[in-house]
Structure formats: C-alpha cells, structure tokens
C-alpha positions as CSV (number, residue, x, y, z in Angstrom):
1,M,-96.6,-17.8,-80.0
2,R,-94.0,-19.8,-80.2
3,L,-94.0,-22.4,-77.5
4,L,-90.8,-25.0,-77.0
5,I,-91.5,-28.5,-74.6
6,I,-88.8,-30.0,-73.0
7,G,-89.9,-32.8,-71.7
8,T,-91.3,-36.3,-73.0
9,L,-94.8,-35.9,-74.7
10,S,-96.8,-38.9,-72.6
11,G,-99.2,-38.7,-70.2
12,Q,-100.2,-35.9,-68.9
13,L,-97.6,-33.0,-70.5
14,G,-98.5,-34.6,-73.6
15,K,-102.2,-32.9,-73.0
16,A,-100.9,-29.2,-72.1
17,C,-99.2,-29.5,-75.0
18,S,-102.5,-30.2,-76.7
19,I,-104.4,-27.4,-74.8
20,A,-101.5,-25.1,-75.9
21,V,-102.1,-25.9,-79.8
22,S,-105.9,-25.6,-79.4
23,R,-105.1,-22.1,-78.1
24,G,-103.0,-21.3,-80.6
25,A,-99.6,-21.8,-80.1
26,K,-97.3,-23.1,-82.5
27,V,-95.5,-26.0,-80.4
28,L,-91.7,-27.6,-80.5
29,Q,-90.8,-30.5,-78.6
30,A,-87.4,-32.0,-77.3
31,D,-86.8,-35.0,-75.1
32,D,-84.0,-33.3,-73.1
33,I,-82.4,-29.9,-71.9
34,D,-79.4,-30.7,-74.5
35,A,-82.2,-31.0,-77.1
36,G,-83.9,-28.2,-76.2
37,L,-81.3,-26.0,-76.4
38,D,-80.6,-26.7,-79.7
39,V,-83.6,-26.4,-80.9
40,L,-83.4,-22.9,-79.2
41,R,-80.1,-22.4,-81.3
42,S,-81.4,-23.0,-85.1
43,S,-83.4,-21.1,-87.1
44,I,-86.3,-23.7,-85.8
45,G,-86.8,-22.4,-82.8
46,A,-86.6,-18.6,-83.9
47,G,-88.7,-16.5,-82.3
48,T,-89.8,-19.3,-79.4
49,A,-91.0,-17.4,-76.6
50,L,-92.0,-19.6,-74.1
51,V,-90.0,-23.1,-73.1
52,M,-92.2,-25.9,-70.5
53,I,-90.2,-27.9,-69.2
54,D,-90.9,-31.3,-67.1
55,V,-90.4,-30.5,-63.0
56,G,-89.0,-34.0,-63.5
57,L,-85.3,-32.2,-65.1
58,D,-83.1,-30.4,-64.2
59,V,-84.6,-26.6,-64.5
60,A,-82.0,-24.5,-62.5
61,K,-79.7,-25.9,-65.6
62,L,-81.9,-24.8,-68.5
63,V,-82.2,-21.5,-66.7
64,A,-78.5,-21.0,-66.3
65,D,-77.3,-22.8,-69.9
66,L,-80.3,-20.1,-71.5
67,A,-78.7,-17.2,-69.3
68,A,-74.6,-18.2,-70.3
69,E,-76.0,-18.0,-74.0
70,H,-78.6,-14.7,-73.5
71,I,-81.0,-16.6,-75.0
72,N,-83.6,-14.1,-72.9
73,I,-87.2,-16.8,-73.0
74,A,-89.5,-17.3,-70.4
75,V,-89.6,-21.1,-68.5
76,V,-92.4,-22.5,-67.3
77,A,-92.3,-25.4,-65.3
78,C,-95.1,-28.2,-65.1
79,G,-95.8,-31.1,-62.5
80,M,-98.0,-32.9,-60.5
81,A,-100.4,-30.6,-58.6
82,D,-99.8,-32.2,-55.5
83,D,-95.9,-32.1,-55.5
84,T,-95.4,-28.8,-53.6
85,E,-91.6,-29.2,-52.9
86,A,-90.9,-29.4,-56.8
87,A,-92.9,-26.6,-57.7
88,V,-90.6,-24.6,-54.8
89,Q,-87.7,-25.8,-56.0
90,A,-88.1,-25.0,-59.7
91,I,-89.2,-21.3,-58.8
92,K,-86.5,-21.1,-56.7
93,A,-84.3,-22.0,-59.6
94,G,-85.9,-19.8,-62.1
95,A,-89.2,-20.8,-63.5
96,K,-91.2,-18.2,-64.1
97,E,-94.3,-20.1,-63.3
98,Y,-95.1,-23.8,-62.0
99,I,-98.6,-25.2,-63.9
100,P,-99.5,-27.9,-61.9
101,L,-101.3,-31.4,-64.3
102,P,-103.1,-32.9,-64.9
103,P,-103.4,-29.1,-66.9
104,D,-106.4,-26.9,-66.2
105,P,-107.6,-25.6,-70.2
106,E,-107.7,-21.9,-68.7
107,L,-104.8,-21.9,-66.8
108,I,-102.6,-22.9,-70.1
109,A,-104.7,-20.4,-72.0
110,A,-103.8,-17.5,-69.4
111,V,-100.3,-18.5,-69.3
112,L,-99.5,-18.4,-73.0
113,E,-102.0,-14.7,-73.0
114,A,-99.7,-13.5,-70.1
115,V,-96.3,-14.5,-72.1
116,T,-97.9,-13.1,-74.9
117,E,-99.0,-9.7,-73.6
118,E,-95.9,-9.2,-71.0
119,S,-93.4,-6.0,-71.6
120,H,-96.4,-5.3,-74.4
121,H,-98.9,-3.1,-73.1
122,L,-98.8,1.1,-74.2
123,V,-100.7,3.2,-71.1
124,F,-100.6,6.6,-71.6
125,A,-102.8,9.3,-72.1
126,D,-100.5,12.8,-72.7
127,P,-100.8,14.2,-76.2
128,A,-97.1,13.8,-76.1
129,T,-97.3,10.2,-76.3
130,R,-100.0,10.2,-78.3
131,Q,-98.0,12.0,-80.8
132,V,-95.4,9.6,-81.0
133,L,-97.8,7.1,-81.3
134,V,-99.5,8.9,-84.5
135,L,-96.1,8.8,-85.8
136,A,-94.9,4.9,-85.3
137,D,-98.8,4.2,-86.7
138,Q,-98.0,6.2,-90.2
139,I,-94.6,4.1,-90.7
140,A,-94.6,0.6,-88.9
141,G,-96.1,-0.9,-92.3
142,S,-93.3,-0.2,-94.2
143,S,-90.0,-2.0,-94.6
144,A,-87.7,1.2,-93.4
145,S,-85.1,1.1,-90.2
146,I,-86.3,2.7,-87.6
147,L,-84.0,4.6,-84.9
148,I,-86.2,5.1,-81.3
149,G,-84.6,7.9,-78.8
150,G,-85.2,8.8,-75.8
151,E,-83.7,8.4,-72.4
152,S,-83.6,5.0,-70.4
153,G,-86.9,3.8,-68.5
154,T,-89.3,5.6,-71.5
155,G,-90.2,2.7,-72.9
156,K,-88.2,2.0,-76.4
157,E,-88.3,-1.2,-76.5
158,L,-92.2,-1.1,-76.1
159,L,-92.2,1.1,-79.0
160,A,-90.3,-1.3,-81.1
161,R,-92.5,-4.1,-79.9
162,Y,-95.3,-1.9,-80.7
163,L,-94.1,-1.0,-84.2
164,H,-93.3,-5.1,-84.7
165,R,-97.6,-6.5,-84.3
166,K,-98.1,-3.2,-86.3
167,S,-95.9,-4.3,-89.5
168,Q,-96.8,-6.3,-92.3
169,R,-94.0,-9.4,-90.4
170,A,-96.1,-9.0,-87.0
171,D,-96.6,-12.6,-87.5
172,K,-93.3,-13.3,-87.8
173,P,-90.3,-13.4,-85.0
174,F,-89.4,-10.4,-83.0
175,V,-86.0,-10.6,-81.7
176,S,-84.4,-8.1,-79.6
177,V,-80.4,-7.7,-78.6
178,N,-79.4,-5.6,-75.7
179,C,-75.8,-4.7,-77.1
180,A,-74.4,-2.8,-73.8
181,A,-75.3,-6.3,-72.0
182,I,-73.1,-8.9,-74.0
183,P,-70.0,-7.9,-73.7
184,E,-67.6,-7.1,-76.8
185,N,-65.8,-10.2,-77.8
186,L,-69.0,-12.5,-77.7
187,L,-71.7,-10.0,-79.4
188,E,-70.2,-10.7,-82.6
189,S,-71.1,-14.6,-82.6
190,E,-74.4,-13.7,-80.8
191,L,-75.2,-10.9,-84.2
192,F,-74.2,-13.2,-87.1
193,G,-73.9,-16.6,-85.1
194,H,-70.5,-19.2,-85.1
195,E,-69.8,-22.2,-87.0
196,K,-69.0,-25.5,-84.8
197,G,-65.3,-25.3,-83.9
198,A,-64.9,-21.7,-84.7
199,F,-63.1,-20.9,-81.5
200,T,-63.2,-22.1,-78.1
201,G,-66.1,-22.7,-76.7
202,A,-68.0,-23.4,-80.2
203,I,-69.4,-26.9,-79.6
204,A,-71.9,-26.9,-82.1
205,R,-73.3,-24.3,-84.7
206,R,-75.4,-21.4,-83.4
207,I,-77.5,-19.5,-85.2
208,G,-77.4,-15.9,-84.8
209,K,-80.1,-13.0,-83.5
210,F,-80.1,-11.7,-87.6
211,E,-81.0,-15.1,-89.1
212,A,-83.6,-16.3,-85.4
213,A,-85.2,-12.5,-87.1
214,N,-85.5,-13.6,-90.5
215,G,-88.8,-12.0,-91.8
216,G,-89.3,-10.4,-88.6
217,S,-88.1,-7.4,-86.7
218,L,-84.9,-7.0,-85.0
219,L,-84.5,-4.9,-82.0
220,L,-80.9,-3.7,-81.6
221,D,-81.3,-2.1,-78.3
222,E,-78.5,0.7,-77.5
223,I,-76.9,0.3,-80.7
224,S,-74.3,3.5,-79.6
225,E,-72.8,1.2,-77.5
226,M,-71.8,-1.4,-80.3
227,D,-67.9,-1.3,-81.2
228,M,-66.4,0.0,-84.5
229,H,-65.3,-3.0,-86.0
230,L,-68.6,-4.3,-85.7
231,Q,-70.6,-1.3,-86.4
232,A,-68.4,-1.8,-89.9
233,K,-69.8,-5.0,-90.1
234,L,-73.8,-4.0,-89.5
235,L,-73.1,-1.3,-92.3
236,R,-72.3,-4.1,-94.6
237,V,-74.8,-6.3,-93.3
238,L,-77.9,-3.9,-93.6
239,Q,-76.3,-2.8,-97.7
240,E,-76.2,-6.1,-98.8
241,R,-78.7,-8.2,-96.9
242,E,-76.4,-11.1,-95.6
243,I,-74.1,-12.2,-93.3
244,D,-71.8,-13.9,-92.2
245,R,-71.7,-16.6,-89.7
246,V,-68.3,-16.5,-87.3
247,G,-65.9,-19.3,-89.2
248,G,-68.5,-19.8,-91.6
249,A,-67.5,-20.5,-95.4
250,K,-70.1,-19.0,-97.5
251,P,-72.9,-15.7,-96.7
252,V,-76.2,-15.9,-95.5
253,K,-78.8,-14.4,-97.1
254,I,-81.6,-12.2,-94.3
255,D,-84.9,-10.4,-94.6
256,I,-84.7,-8.1,-91.7
257,R,-86.8,-5.3,-89.9
258,L,-84.2,-3.3,-88.1
259,I,-85.2,-0.9,-85.0
260,A,-82.7,0.5,-83.2
261,T,-82.8,2.1,-79.5
262,T,-80.6,4.6,-78.1
263,N,-80.3,6.9,-75.2
264,R,-77.6,8.8,-76.5
265,L,-77.6,11.8,-79.1
266,L,-76.1,9.7,-81.9
267,Q,-75.0,13.0,-83.9
268,E,-73.1,13.8,-80.9
269,E,-71.4,10.4,-81.2
270,V,-70.3,10.5,-84.8
271,A,-69.0,13.8,-83.8
272,K,-67.1,12.4,-81.4
273,G,-66.1,9.7,-83.3
274,R,-67.7,7.1,-81.2
275,F,-70.3,6.2,-83.9
276,R,-69.7,5.9,-87.8
277,E,-71.8,8.6,-89.8
278,D,-72.4,5.8,-92.7
279,L,-74.5,4.0,-90.0
280,F,-76.2,6.6,-88.4
281,F,-77.6,7.6,-91.9
282,R,-78.3,3.8,-92.5
283,I,-80.2,3.3,-89.7
284,N,-81.9,6.6,-89.3
285,V,-84.4,6.7,-91.8
286,V,-87.5,7.0,-89.6
287,L,-86.2,9.0,-85.7
288,L,-89.1,8.0,-82.9
289,R,-88.1,10.0,-79.7
290,I,-89.5,9.3,-76.6
291,P,-90.1,12.3,-74.0
292,P,-88.7,11.3,-70.6
293,L,-92.0,11.0,-68.0
294,R,-91.7,14.9,-66.7
295,Q,-92.3,16.2,-69.9
296,R,-95.6,14.2,-70.4
297,P,-97.1,14.5,-66.9
298,A,-100.9,13.4,-68.0
299,D,-98.8,9.9,-67.9
300,I,-98.2,9.8,-64.9
301,P,-101.5,9.1,-63.2
302,V,-102.6,6.7,-65.6
303,L,-99.4,4.5,-65.2
304,C,-99.6,4.7,-61.6
305,D,-103.0,2.7,-61.3
306,H,-102.2,0.6,-63.7
307,F,-98.7,-0.4,-61.6
308,I,-100.5,-0.5,-58.5
309,S,-103.5,-3.2,-60.6
310,K,-100.5,-5.1,-62.1
311,Y,-98.6,-5.6,-58.6
312,S,-102.3,-6.1,-56.8
313,E,-103.1,-8.9,-58.5
314,A,-99.6,-10.6,-58.6
315,N,-99.5,-10.4,-54.6
316,G,-102.8,-10.7,-54.0
317,I,-103.1,-7.6,-52.2
318,P,-106.3,-5.5,-52.3
319,V,-105.9,-2.8,-55.0
320,R,-105.7,0.9,-53.3
321,S,-106.1,4.2,-54.8
322,L,-103.3,6.8,-53.9
323,S,-104.5,9.7,-51.5
324,P,-104.0,12.8,-52.7
325,L,-101.2,13.9,-51.3
326,A,-99.2,10.9,-52.9
327,A,-100.9,11.8,-55.9
328,E,-99.3,15.4,-55.6
329,Q,-96.0,13.4,-54.6
330,M,-96.0,11.5,-58.1
331,R,-97.2,14.7,-60.4
332,R,-94.0,16.9,-58.7
333,H,-90.9,14.1,-58.9
334,R,-89.0,14.5,-61.9
335,W,-88.6,10.9,-62.9
336,P,-84.9,10.4,-63.5
337,G,-85.3,6.7,-64.0
338,N,-88.4,7.6,-66.2
339,V,-91.8,4.9,-66.5
340,R,-89.4,2.0,-64.8
341,E,-88.2,4.1,-61.9
342,L,-92.1,4.9,-61.2
343,E,-93.0,1.2,-61.7
344,N,-90.8,-0.1,-59.1
345,A,-92.5,2.7,-56.5
346,M,-95.6,1.1,-57.5
347,H,-94.5,-2.3,-56.7
348,R,-92.8,-1.1,-53.4
349,A,-95.8,1.1,-52.3
350,V,-98.2,-1.5,-53.2
351,L,-96.3,-3.8,-50.5
352,L,-95.6,-1.5,-48.0
353,A,-99.0,0.3,-48.0
354,A,-101.3,-0.1,-44.9
355,G,-104.7,1.2,-44.4
356,D,-106.9,2.2,-47.3
357,E,-105.1,4.4,-49.5
358,I,-101.7,4.3,-50.4
359,T,-100.2,7.0,-48.7
360,P,-96.4,9.2,-49.4
361,E,-94.6,7.0,-46.6
362,A,-95.6,3.9,-48.8
363,I,-94.2,5.1,-52.3
364,M,-90.6,6.4,-50.3
365,L,-90.1,9.0,-53.0
366,E,-88.7,11.4,-50.2
367,G,-84.8,11.3,-50.7
368,E,-84.8,8.5,-52.7
369,T,-83.4,10.2,-55.5
370,T,-82.8,14.2,-56.7
371,P,-80.8,15.1,-60.0
372,L,-77.1,16.7,-60.0
373,A,-76.2,20.2,-61.2
374,T,-73.1,18.2,-62.8
375,N,-74.3,16.2,-66.2
376,I,-71.9,13.2,-66.8
377,G,-72.0,11.7,-70.6
378,Q,-75.4,13.1,-71.9
379,G,-77.0,12.9,-69.3
380,A,-78.4,14.5,-65.8
381,I,-77.3,11.8,-62.9
382,A,-79.4,10.7,-59.9
383,V,-77.9,10.8,-56.7
384,P,-78.9,8.2,-53.4
385,G,-80.6,10.5,-51.3
386,G,-78.9,12.3,-48.7
387,G,-75.4,11.4,-50.5
388,N,-73.0,14.2,-52.2
389,G,-76.1,15.8,-54.0
390,T,-77.7,19.3,-54.3
391,Q,-80.9,20.0,-53.1
392,D,-84.2,19.1,-54.6
393,T,-85.5,20.5,-58.4
394,A,-88.2,22.8,-56.3
395,A,-85.0,24.7,-54.4
396,R,-82.6,25.0,-57.2
397,D,-86.0,26.8,-58.7
398,G,-86.3,29.3,-56.3
399,Q,-89.6,27.6,-55.2
400,D,-90.6,26.6,-51.3
401,G,-89.3,23.3,-51.2
402,Q,-91.3,22.3,-48.0
403,D,-93.0,19.6,-49.1
404,G,-91.2,17.0,-46.5
405,P,-88.5,17.1,-44.4
406,E,-85.0,18.7,-45.2
407,V,-82.5,16.4,-46.7
408,P,-78.9,17.4,-45.4
409,V,-77.0,17.9,-48.2
410,T,-72.9,17.5,-48.3
411,P,-71.1,20.8,-49.5
412,L,-69.6,20.2,-53.1
413,V,-67.2,23.2,-53.4
414,G,-63.9,22.2,-53.1
415,R,-63.9,18.6,-54.3
416,T,-62.8,17.8,-57.9
417,V,-65.8,16.4,-60.2
418,A,-63.4,13.2,-60.3
419,D,-64.5,12.6,-56.7
420,V,-68.0,14.0,-56.8
421,E,-68.7,11.3,-60.0
422,R,-66.9,8.3,-57.6
423,D,-69.1,9.0,-54.9
424,L,-72.1,9.2,-56.5
425,I,-71.8,6.1,-58.4
426,I,-70.8,3.6,-55.6
427,N,-73.7,5.4,-53.5
428,T,-76.1,4.6,-56.4
429,L,-74.8,1.1,-56.8
430,E,-75.0,0.8,-52.3
431,H,-78.6,1.9,-52.7
432,C,-79.4,-0.7,-55.3
433,L,-77.7,-3.4,-53.0
434,G,-74.9,-4.0,-55.9
435,N,-76.9,-4.7,-58.9
436,R,-75.0,-3.0,-61.5
437,T,-78.0,-3.3,-64.0
438,H,-80.1,-1.2,-62.1
439,A,-77.4,1.8,-60.9
440,A,-76.1,2.1,-64.8
441,N,-80.2,3.1,-65.6
442,I,-80.6,5.3,-62.3
443,L,-77.2,6.8,-63.3
444,G,-78.3,7.4,-66.8
445,I,-75.1,5.6,-68.4
446,S,-74.2,2.2,-70.0
447,I,-73.2,-0.8,-68.2
448,R,-70.1,-0.6,-70.0
449,T,-69.0,2.3,-68.7
450,L,-70.4,1.7,-65.2
451,R,-68.3,-1.6,-65.3
452,N,-64.9,0.3,-66.6
453,K,-65.1,3.3,-63.8
454,L,-66.0,1.1,-61.2
455,K,-62.6,-1.3,-62.8
456,Q,-60.9,2.4,-62.2
457,Y,-62.5,2.9,-58.9
458,S,-61.3,-1.1,-57.5
459,A,-57.6,-0.3,-58.9
460,D,-56.9,2.9,-57.1
461,G,-58.5,0.9,-54.1
462,A,-61.7,2.3,-53.4
463,A,-64.2,-0.1,-52.1
464,V,-66.3,-1.6,-54.8
465,P,-70.1,-2.7,-53.7
466,A,-69.7,-6.6,-54.5
467,P,-73.1,-8.0,-56.8
468,G,-74.6,-9.1,-53.2
469,G,-74.2,-5.5,-51.4
470,E,-70.8,-6.5,-49.2
471,A,-68.3,-4.2,-50.3
472,S,-64.7,-5.3,-51.9
473,P,-62.1,-3.4,-53.3
474,A,-61.4,-6.1,-55.9
475,T,-65.1,-6.7,-57.3
476,V,-66.2,-4.8,-60.4
C-alpha cells in the first residue's frame, strides 16, 4: 500500500516511517498540509490509501480539505502517548485512529493491515453469491470493462475491489468515484483533472481520477447518474484511451481497466433516453449482477456473525451469539437495504444487547422498515415504521404474520401517489436524522433524485428535515 506522512521525519515520526517501510508500505512525505495536498493531487500520490499526520498540525483542516476535494483517504494522527487531549481532539477532527509515539511496530502493522483490508473482505455462504464470484474469477484477469449491477447495499464496490485484487493490475492503483455524490459541475474536473486557472478556484493543476488510476482500475460507482454530456466524453475516453484536462492544451494518454456499477437497469435507462446506448455497449462487455440479500438467504447468518465479531471487537464488548428467535427474525426480514442495512442492524444490536445473547429487542427490526407496494423509479421503497405504509410482507402474502405486535397502518386509499411519496421520503429522512445519503440508500433512489425531491418539497412549503435533524422549510 502507499502511505503519505505529513510532518517532518525527525524523531519519533521518522521511526514510524521506517517501520511502515519495513512492513512493505511505499511511503511519501510532505512537511505540511498544503504540500501533502499537492502530492495527493499529483500522479505521484495516485493510489495513496492512508495519510499519517503529525498531531501538532491542523488535523481538522486536513480532513476538511480532503472532503472539499472529494479525496477519500483514511487519516491517522500521530502524537506522544501521554498527550490524551491531543488524541481526543484528533479523533473529533475526523482522524480514524491515533497512533501513540514512540511507535509500536505491531500497532503500525495492524493499522496498515486494517486499511489494506478495509471494505475488501467478502463474506458469503450462499450458492447464488458463489456463482457470481466464480464468474468474477473467470474474467478478473482480462482487461475487459465490467458492469456490476445490483440493488443499493448489495456489495457492488466490494466486488469491484475483488476484481482488481484478482487482476494483473493488482499492484497498481484502484481508484473509486461516486458519480451520484459529486455535483455535475464538478464531476468533469474530478474525472479528467484541470489545469491551473482553468476556472475560478483552480489555483493549481489537479490530476483527475483517470490519471490517478493509470495502470490500474477505475471504478465509476452509480454510472447511471452521470449527465449525458459527460457520458459522451467518457465514451471518447474509452475509445481513444486518452483524456483532456479541463483547460488543457493537449490530450493525456491513459491505461485503465474500467469497472462500473449501477443500481438501475441500464437497458431501461437507454430506452428512456437517459443513458447513451453506445456507452452502454462499451462498458457492458461482461455483466455481473449481485442478487439482493433476500435472494441469498444462506449469506444472512454468516454476515450476522461477521458483523457481530467486527463491532464487538471495535467496541470492546464480549462477542454474543444471536438467540434462536433473533436468528429467525433476521432470516424472515426482507432487507430492503441489503447488506448495508444488515450491518447497521448488527452494529446497533451489539451496542444494545444485554445478557448472554442478542435478542430481537436489541436488533429493533420490528417496524423499522416495511416494503411499500408502490414502486417509485426502479425499485420498491421502504417506509419507516408505522407511517404511511402497507402491512408487512408476511401479511400481504396471506401468512400469519403474528410474530410481533401489530404495527399501525395509515390508510392509503384516497391519497395521491405524490402525497404518499412525499410523506415516505420525509419520514425516511427523519428516521435517518437528516442524513441524505443514508435516506437515499434506504429509499433505493439516487442522492441526486432525493435532493431534487427535497428541493421541490421545500419550494412547496413543506418542512424538510435539515442535516442535523431540525425541520426547516428552506433546507434541502
């Protein structure tokens, strides 16, 4: 892995650098935050997985600057072991970990291993998942573009990283871009880079994600959210294998393996005129479709065990097993949020469980989400418990459905689809304490679609929950 150390390499920080090198890391160094950002913007810093910063520098500024430039890198602060206040402030500022100095070789190794393995581990037992991985193994060694389809939360990025690790480019950078999370007017610069002075605020040359991934793999996450004019530019890049920086005078040759993901059916998007047909055929050389969690039930118990162990260890809590009733509850739930929802449920259960087992009361799935019979966009939308929804799946299927207390249901007859959709979206956002990304994942829609809906509701005078959870008619 590639590591960037921000701070002078004198004394204990220099020892930490030496330990990291001895453990196989490729280390870059910058004396201050501005110099470190310059490294990350350049081709030299492409593929950097971890930033280690001297706690004496402004950790909060580094974290904010990385977020502003959409540079997704873990930050670890380093400082003296007895400086408890500095450690607390670094974590509050956004550092993922605090490494006490003098450095312990095993702790440095553990941090490097954790970053290397983070979000890369595949846990499965179901034949449906195994079938996808068998096909992935067959095509991983090729240079063909790959399209990964599946609902939100199924693990599409995990599979993309798996393909990269199995490819001939495994020792080269893996770079990921979330096309739905970056505003349209910034995405072009994010992908292709820009020259100094290309537009207001372009104070220095910035290497784009294509150049950062040169020699390796580039993941375009949720490619269906990309604007049509950018789709045309992407098609040219894939055909010519060269990019034009914004404001640049000459093209730059690139060598990347493209992996794209989508939670939509791109054939339908093409038919509706929202996705270019020629680009679809260019990226859809091989299609890997990950089934939703409800269609791979054998994965549920092993994923539960995995996340229980993970969050028990992270919180210093003894590992508890699921009670038989809780295990049955997990099996029966439809998991509209898929593995992401299951992980959150297990994290919550680890924190709330009392006694020797994890019981249904700790999992708190009852009434948390129930599928809505109406489809909005490409998938079913989940309703937060008790509001404007239909009865649970068991009841709709004519089953007994008496495993828990009856959840009150608001009648839908007599209401317009638009009204139901509005209440559903706002209630889900309230359930997520205003977190737009989390709400969009639960709803099964893109963050861009959610923001457009909220802007419309706000303009109509509806109270839209602010990011902090406080309702504000003007906040989207």
